[in-house]
N, C-alpha and C positions, 0 to 999 in steps of 0.2 A: 547404220542407224540413220533412217531418213529424217530430214528436217521438215517440220510442219509450219514453223513460224516464218513468214515471208521476210522479215527483217534479218533473221539469222541466215536465211538462204542467200540474201544479197551479200551479206558479209562474207560468207563462205565462198561464193562465186567470185567475189573480188580478190580474195587472197589466193584462190587456187587457179583462176583462169586469166586474170589480168596480168599477163607476163609476155615477154618476148623470148623467142628461141633463136639461138644462133644457128644459121644454116651450115656453118663450117664445122663447129665442134659439138653442137647440140646442147649447150648449157643454157639454163634459164637466167634471164636478166630482168631487171625492172622494166616497167612499161615505158618509161621516159628515157631509157638508155639509147645512146647514139652509137656506142661501140660495145662489143662483147667484153665482159669482165674477165674472161679467161684467155681468149686468143686475140683480142683487140680488133677483130674483124668488124666491118660496118654492114655486113650482110645479115640483117635480123628480120625475122618475120613474127607476126602475132601468133600466140598459142591458139590452137583450135578450140573454139568455145562451145562445143556441143556438150551438154550436160547429160550424163547417163542417168536413166531413171531407175 
């Protein structure tokens, strides 16, 4: 179901894409996380933010 409303699109993008991913175990973490919630590693990267059309 595509979103036409730009405000709803920004909300959906924030909740789906604004996360960090642990390089060691692959778990999703909050954007402001310093360590992984699962394995406590500090090796985090940003989730790729390309939106599929």
